[in-house]
Residue, then its C-alpha position, 0 to 999 in steps of 0.5 A: m827806525t829799528k821799531g819799524i817805519k812810520i809813513a805819513t801820506i798827505g792826500g791819503g784819500s787819493s785814488y792812487t793810494p792802492e798803488l802806493m800800498e801795493g808798492f809797499i807790500k811788495r817791498y816789505e822785506e826791505l822796507p819793514i813798515r809798522e804803520i801808515w797814516l793817511v791824511d786828508i781834509e774834511a772835503g776828502k773825508e768820504k774818499l779817505a774812509i773808502v780808500g783807507a778801508m781798502a788799504q787795510r784790506m790789502w795789508d790784511a791779505s798780505p803776510y804782514d801786520v801793518k796798521i792803517h790810520m786815517t785822520l784829518d789831523r796832519e800833525e798827529a800823522l806827522k809826529d815821529a814819521d820816518f817818511v812823508t809822501t805828498q800826493f794832495r790836490v788843493g781844490l780837488l778835481n774841481a779846481r783842476i777842471k778850472d785850471e784846464r777850462i779857463p785857459a781854453y775859454y781864452g784860446m790857450i792850452g789848459q793843462e795841470t802842469n803847463g801854461p796858465g793851468g800849471m801856474f794856477k795849480a802851483f799858486r794853490t799848492v806851494p803855500i800848503i807844501l810850505e806849511i807841511v814843511e814847517d810842521m815837519k821841522r817841529l814834528c819829524p825833523d829827520a824825515w824824508l819828504i817824497n813829493f809827487a804833488n803836481p806841478s812836481g818840479m815847482v813844488t820841489e823847488a819851493i820846498v828847497r828854496y823857500g822851505k829850506w828843507d833839503k831832505v826832499i825828492g820830487l818824482c814823476n811817472v813820465p820817466v818811469m813809463a819811458t824806462m818801462v816801455e822803451p826797452a821792449l821796443l828794442g827787444k830788451e829788458p829794462d836792466e839792459l839799458i842805461y838812461k840819462f835824463a836832464g831838464l826840468n819836470h815835464f820838460h826833460w830829454h834823455k839818452v839811452t845806451d846799452s850795457h856795452g856802452n853803445d848809444v841806442t837813442m836813435d834806434i829807439i826813436d826809429k821804433m817810436y814811430e812804429e809802436d807804443n811810445g809809452l805816452p801818459k794817458n793824459i797827453f794827446d798823441v801828436p807825433f814829434y817831427k822825426e827830423q827834429l829828434e834825429q837832429m837833437k839825438m835825444i828823446p824829449c818827454g811827452y809834454h814837449r808836445y805842448y811846445y814842439r807841436q803847440e798848434e795841434m795840441l791847442n786845437h785838440a784841447i779846444e775841441e775837447y773843451k767844446t765837446v767831451g770835456t777837458r782831461a780833468q772832466q774825463v778823469k772825474q768820471t774815472e775816479a767816480e768809477l774807481f771809488e765805486l770799486y774801492k767800496d767793494p768789501e771783497l776787493d783787496h788788491k789794486p784794480e786794473q782800472l787804475q791804469k786809466r787814471g793817467g798817473a800810473y807808476y807815480s806811487d810805485a816810484a815813491c815806494e822804490t825811492i823810500a826803499s832805496i833811501y832806507a836800505n841804502k840801495n843806491t838805485q838809479i831813479v829819475v828824480s827832481t832834486k838840487n842840480e849841483g852841476a848835473v845840468p851845467d846850463l842851469p844854476a847849481d842851486c835850482v831843482v832839475e829832473v835828472t838821473a840819480y843814484v838814490g841811497g841813504q844820503g838822498a840823491r847823487n846826480v848823474a852828470f848829463g853835460e851841456l845840452p845842444t844849443a836849441e834845447k839849452g835855449w828852451l830850458q833856460v827860458m822855462 
């Protein structure tokens, strides 16, 4: 890596790519990138050209000399890459629309990572990620794979278990949003609180202590019912039963609403299906607006409208993970990685989503300990 870092991004025509560029630019001094290859498929060629040109403008507006390459040739992009990021969506947004609408038609929750919709997406995505892993074994065998293609947990599990590739870290923006929003509820800065997460992607819980070791989880739970709780844009905000959270003494992730408040979430999903359209149909309009913005030859920074897209901070989490591996920073990040005993209620060789210290050797998990009986039961049937 002495000549500068090569990064390949699979799904480079994504609307999230400007956030990825922003994250790399602000970390350049610790992550000296030489070139970035944005890869897409024929159906995404137009978006790749638009977002690739904008990415180059962002770098040109920075003090750094980094070249953006755009290609439909995945092998060309992967050759000698140091890091590979995956943010692709097989079937594009039209497939996600089907993931959401088909279950809703039959009176079931349609969501891109939960229930039937999540399985549909996994069935499309896993074969492709395994092809990418095989390419990496030939073309960049020393590279790290940073995955945030959904369903992130299942995809990361497939990479480890069936791809036999251990240099992988899966990411999600949900823990990032929690660690950004919750400290403000207590009048704290993020570095004043210590987080411990445990579970699976989109099915985890967390506890929080302050810098003196005092458990402040219950204080945050109280505040969650008064102020913004950091819920992702794509989840309908049905409040959890406060008594349930007080009993478990942990904070569930936003996606637990699909299980703890299933009836309300289903009713809302059916109502949207019949009226304004599912989340994917709404996102498709947002994406169209974003790409119109990206076409502006004067735009050389991430627009604020990207926050509406629903996956904010995915890309920034990826940049921090890559920088932490490259510079051996041992940064505390919530990741999907092999369990290795961090969550004793699950097999050691399965992929879990936990707090870890990320450095040159990858993720070193923080042990969470056994979950309460009810949550343990939920987790083991997932």
